[in-house]
C-alpha positions in Angstrom: 61.6 -86.9 -59.9 64.4 -86.9 -62.5 64.1 -88.3 -65.8 66.5 -91.2 -64.8 64.2 -92.1 -61.9 61.0 -91.7 -63.9 62.0 -93.9 -66.8 62.4 -97.2 -64.9 59.1 -96.4 -63.0 57.4 -95.9 -66.3 58.8 -99.2 -67.7 57.5 -101.1 -64.6 54.0 -99.4 -65.0 54.1 -100.2 -68.7 55.1 -103.9 -68.1 52.6 -104.3 -65.3 49.8 -103.1 -67.6 51.0 -105.4 -70.5 51.0 -108.3 -68.1 47.5 -107.7 -66.8 46.3 -107.3 -70.4 48.0 -110.5 -71.3 46.5 -112.3 -68.3 42.9 -111.0 -69.2 43.2 -111.5 -73.0 44.8 -114.9 -73.0 42.6 -116.6 -70.3 40.6 -119.6 -71.6 37.3 -119.2 -73.3 34.1 -119.2 -71.2 31.5 -122.0 -72.0 29.1 -119.3 -73.4 31.9 -118.5 -75.9 31.8 -121.9 -77.3 29.0 -122.8 -79.9 29.6 -126.5 -79.8 29.7 -127.4 -76.1 30.9 -130.6 -74.8 28.7 -131.9 -72.2 30.8 -134.6 -70.7 31.2 -133.8 -66.9 34.8 -134.5 -66.6 35.7 -131.9 -69.5 33.5 -129.3 -67.9 34.8 -129.8 -64.4 38.5 -129.6 -65.9 37.7 -126.5 -67.9 36.0 -124.9 -64.8 39.0 -125.7 -62.6 41.3 -124.3 -65.2 39.4 -121.0 -65.4 39.0 -120.7 -61.6 42.9 -121.2 -61.3 43.4 -118.6 -64.1 41.1 -116.2 -62.6 42.6 -116.4 -59.2 46.1 -116.0 -60.4 45.0 -112.9 -62.2 43.5 -111.5 -59.0 46.9 -112.0 -57.3 48.8 -110.5 -60.2 46.4 -107.4 -60.3 46.5 -107.0 -56.6 50.3 -107.2 -56.5 50.8 -104.7 -59.1 48.5 -102.2 -57.3 51.6 -102.3 -54.8 54.0 -100.8 -57.1 55.9 -98.1 -55.8 55.1 -98.8 -52.1 58.1 -98.1 -50.0 60.1 -101.0 -48.3 59.8 -101.3 -44.5 61.4 -104.1 -42.8 58.6 -106.0 -41.0 56.0 -103.8 -42.9 52.5 -105.4 -43.1 50.5 -102.8 -45.1 50.9 -100.3 -47.9 50.3 -97.3 -45.7 53.2 -97.9 -43.4 55.5 -99.9 -46.0 56.0 -103.5 -46.7 58.8 -106.2 -46.8 59.0 -108.8 -49.1 56.8 -111.4 -47.1 54.7 -108.6 -45.8 53.9 -107.9 -49.6 53.0 -111.5 -50.3 50.9 -111.7 -47.1 49.0 -108.6 -48.0 48.4 -109.5 -51.6 47.0 -112.9 -50.9 44.8 -111.3 -48.2 43.5 -108.7 -50.6 43.2 -111.0 -53.6 42.0 -114.2 -52.0 40.9 -113.4 -48.6 43.3 -115.7 -46.9 46.3 -115.7 -44.5 49.6 -117.1 -45.6 52.7 -117.5 -43.4 54.6 -114.2 -42.5 58.2 -115.0 -43.3 59.8 -115.9 -46.5 61.1 -119.2 -44.8 57.6 -120.2 -43.6 56.2 -119.4 -47.1 58.9 -121.6 -48.6 57.1 -124.6 -46.9 53.7 -123.7 -48.0 51.9 -125.1 -50.9 53.5 -127.2 -53.6 57.0 -127.1 -55.1 57.0 -126.0 -58.6 59.8 -126.4 -61.2 61.0 -123.2 -62.9 59.6 -124.2 -66.3 56.1 -124.8 -64.8 56.0 -121.2 -63.1 52.4 -119.4 -63.6 51.5 -116.0 -62.4 50.8 -116.0 -58.8 53.5 -118.5 -57.9 56.0 -117.5 -55.3 59.7 -117.2 -56.2 62.4 -117.4 -53.5 65.8 -116.1 -53.3 68.9 -116.2 -51.1 69.8 -112.6 -50.6 71.1 -112.6 -47.2 73.4 -115.5 -47.2 70.7 -117.9 -46.2 68.2 -119.8 -48.1 64.7 -118.5 -48.7 65.6 -115.0 -47.3 63.6 -113.2 -49.9 60.3 -113.9 -51.8 58.5 -112.3 -54.7 55.3 -113.1 -56.8 55.8 -114.4 -60.3 53.9 -112.4 -62.8 54.7 -114.2 -66.1 57.3 -113.8 -68.7 60.1 -114.4 -66.3 59.2 -111.2 -64.4 58.3 -111.0 -60.6 57.1 -108.3 -58.2 58.9 -107.9 -54.8 59.7 -105.5 -52.1 63.4 -105.4 -52.7 65.3 -103.8 -49.6 65.6 -100.7 -47.2 65.4 -97.5 -49.3 63.6 -99.3 -52.2 60.0 -99.6 -53.5 58.0 -102.4 -54.5 58.9 -103.1 -58.2 59.0 -105.7 -60.9 62.3 -107.3 -62.0 63.3 -110.1 -64.3 64.3 -113.4 -63.2 66.9 -113.4 -66.1 69.2 -110.8 -64.2 72.5 -112.4 -63.2 71.9 -111.2 -59.6 68.6 -113.0 -59.4 69.6 -116.3 -61.4 72.5 -116.6 -59.0 70.4 -116.5 -55.8 67.2 -118.3 -57.0 66.1 -121.0 -54.4 63.0 -122.3 -56.0 59.3 -121.6 -56.4 56.1 -122.6 -54.6 52.4 -122.6 -55.7 49.7 -121.9 -53.2 46.8 -122.9 -55.5 43.8 -124.0 -53.4 43.9 -121.8 -50.1 41.2 -122.1 -47.5 39.6 -118.8 -46.8 40.0 -117.3 -43.3 36.8 -115.1 -43.8 35.5 -112.9 -46.4 37.6 -110.7 -48.5 38.0 -107.2 -47.6 
């Protein structure tokens, strides 16, 4: 591997580590961390739900970053043989949450809840028009306007900025799959 090839890989790994650290350090306090506990049920329930969503988003982000460097393979469903964009999403959701999500980017674009760009949270799906058709590419949002995806033949799973002109021009929207029903136990 040349120095030019290693530098972007190092930057992606460093960014991934920083994002995970940020997710873990910035998560809301647990009830045991608070000395003056509010015992009102609605507040406790809301806090619990927020913590659960934060934890689940962190699980997705960590699982996705574990796929960095896996080679792209059209129709690929597992890291051993390679992944395409929707195969990455499907594998990560199964690994992190133990659920099956639709297989193609178009099918994924119809799942969950539509999210405005300013409301993006780690674990949300971001969609792009990369093949001259809507929702032809999907990635997983990591935070800080970064997403992870399996880009194309000859490429590897990597992190990119949504601020790049290429991605800005092709953005199709975002979806949140926030309350999936498990299909069985996590593996």
